[in-house]
N, C-alpha and C positions, 0 to 999 in steps of 0.2 A: 372675127365673128362676134356677134352680140352674146351668144351663149357662153363663149370662152371668157369674155370679159366679165360676164355675170357670175362666174364661178367663185371669184374672190368674195363677192358680197354674200353668196349663198353660204360659203364656209364660215364667214364672220357671224352669220346668224345662228350658227350651230356651236358657238363657243362654249356652251354649257357642258358639252361632252368632256369627259375626263381624259380622253385618249389623244386630244390635240397635242401635237408636239412630240408624241412618243414614237418610237421606231415602228416601221411597218409591221414588224413581227408581233407587236402588241395587238394590232388589229386582227391578226390571224387568231390570236387567243380568243377574241370575242366570237369569231365565227366557228371555232372548233369545238364548241360546247356540244355535249351529247344531245342527240335529237330527243325531243319530248314526245309524250304520247299524243298531244294535240297536233304537233307538226307532222307526226308520222301517220296521222289518220288518212286512210286511203279513199280514193274516189271523190275528191273535192271538185273536180271538173268533169263534166259529162263529155262524151265524145260528140263529134259534129252531128251524128245522127240523132243523139238524144237531146241535143241542146235546143232549148226553146228560144223562140225569137225574142231578142232583147227589147225591152220597152223603150220607146223613144219619146222624147219630150215634144209635144205639139208646139208648133211655132205660133207665137202670138200674132194676132192680126196687126197690120200696119197701123201705127198711131196717126190720127189726123192732127191737124195743126193745133186745135184747142187742147186735146188730151196731152200732147207733147208739151205745150206751155204749162199746163197744170203740173205735170210730173217734174218739169224743171223748176217750177216754183216751190214745190215741197222738197226739192233736193234729190229726187230719184233720177239722176242722170247716169249715163254710161260709165262715169268715172267714180261714182260713189262706192263706198264699201259694201253696200247692199248688192250692187251690181257685180262687184268683184267676187262676193261670196257665192252668188249664183253661178258665175263663170267657173269658179273653182270646182264646184260639183259637176258641172258639165264636162270639164277637162278630165276629172277623175273617171267619170263614166265612160269617156272615150277609151280609157285603158281597160276598165273592168268589163265593158260590154263588147269592145271591138278587137281586142288582142286575141289571137288564136292560141290559147294556152295549150291546146292539144298538140299543135305543131311544135311548140317549144319542148314539151315533154318527150315527144317522139324523136325530134332531131338532135336533142342534146342529152338523151338518155336519162331523163329525170323521172322519178316515180310520181304517180298521180296522187300527191299528198298536199296537205295544207301548206307545208313548208315550201314545196316547189311552187305552188301558186303564189306564195308571198314573194319568193325570189324574183319571179317574172314581173309581178306587179311593182315591186320595189325598184327594179331597173327602169321601168317606164315612168314611174312617178318621179324618179330622180331627173330624168330627161325633161319632164315638165317643170320641175323646180328650177332647173338650170335656165330654161327659157324664160320663166317668170321673172327672174331677177334682172332680166334685160329691160323690164318695163318700169315705167314710173318716171318721176322727176330725177334730178341729179342726186337726191338723197335715196332714191330707190324705194320710196314709201309704198307705192302701189305694188311693186314687185314683192316686197317682203310680206305685205298683207295677203296677197294672192298665194304666195308660197305657203304661208301658215295655214290658209284655208284649205289648200289641196291636201296638206298633211293631215289636217283635221278630218277631211272627208275620207281619206284612206283609212285612218284608225277607226272611224265609225264603221266602215265596212268590215274591217278586220275583226272588231269586237262582235259584230253581228254574226259573222261566219263562225268565229271561235266559240260563241255561246251555243250554237247548234251542235258543234262537235264535242264540246266539253260540258254539256249541261249537267252532268252528274257530279262535277267537281268544280264549282265556280271559283273558289279560292286558288286552286291549282291553275286554272285557266288564266286568271289575272297575273300570276307569277310568270307564266310562260309568255304572255303578251309583253310584260315588262322586259323580258329577255330579248324578245324580237325588237323592241324599241331601242335597246342599247345597240343591237347589231345593225339596225337601220341607220342610226347616227354614224356608226363607224363606216358603214358602206358608203354613205354620202361623201365622207372625207376621202376615202380610197378612190371612188369614182371621179371625184373632182380632180384629184391629182393625176389620174389616168388620162382624162379628157384634155388636160392642159399639157400633157407630155406626149411622147411618141407612142406608137402602137405596142411596144414592148411593155411599157409601164401600164397601159390600159389593159393589156392581156393579163398581166400579173394580178391586177385588181379584180378582174372578172374571174380568174382562176381561183383566187382565194375566197371570193364571196359567192358569186353565182354558181360556180362548180364546186364550191366548198372543198377545194384542194383535192378533188377526186375526179380528175379527168386526164387521161394520158393521150387523148386524141387531139393532136395539135390542130388538125383541120377544123374541129368544132370550135376551138378557142379563136382561131383566125376568122372563122365565119361570124362569130358573135362580135368580135372587134369591128369587123366591116359593117355589121348591122347597126351597131351603136353609132359609129361615125356617120352613116347615112341618115339615121333618124335625127341626129343632132343638126345636120345640115338642113334637113327638111323643116325642122322646127324653127331654125334660125331664119329661114326664108319666109316664114309666115309674117305678114304685116299685123299690126296691132288689131285691125278690124277682124281678122280671122282667128286671132288668138284670144282676145279679151271681149271685144264688143259682141261678136257672133262667132263663138268658137267652132272652128271646122278643122279638126286635126285628122288628117288622112294618114294614119300609120302605115308604113311600108310593110308589105307582105313578106313574112320570113321566107316563104317558099321561093320568092324571087331574088333572095339574097344568097348568091352562091360564090364560092371561092375558086 
């Protein structure tokens, strides 16, 4: 699979984390920190009935021959960094706008808090990062740039949401986001190890991070493992045209993933 081969490159790009090479137990210490006031803030996701219709980006009109030649002349081709940056935001929006967060909260017994929203977002962003690293030349330049832009888009959204919840204490909010950043880096390593191994290893990674070591329902863990595997296969099957040139990521519905 392209995604599986890309994991090695993804993990290499995260070498700045201090947890690389340490035992898996060390990752658990990162996750097991006490919940902060920001992450425990309630009602960060509205129910389906209250949810407003997400904004969509209007499609640009088809370029005629002259305009296309002009864009190519100035360097704005589908493979430029500018195009990849736009693609990264469209890919992230496919998570923030199309994932049914309420279904995750309901089916996996998660509270409707900022922390739960981040855990669901983090999982799907990791899937996008894994797929991104399968793109580009032999050096993976396009994949690394796209990966970094997706992460940048995610943190931009996280900061915007966090400021609304913690406007009364900006310095405390920054500290809590730094903690989330450390946990995010550790989660990527754990998930990478899980996707390259069997379901038992992946289940352990999901139990430690997504469920925060607080789930005794094995059926829930098994269902999430199956969901992650199916999403990875779906992303791996997308051609470059549907992933980078004109992103069309059709995330699988959680309600249709049963064990």
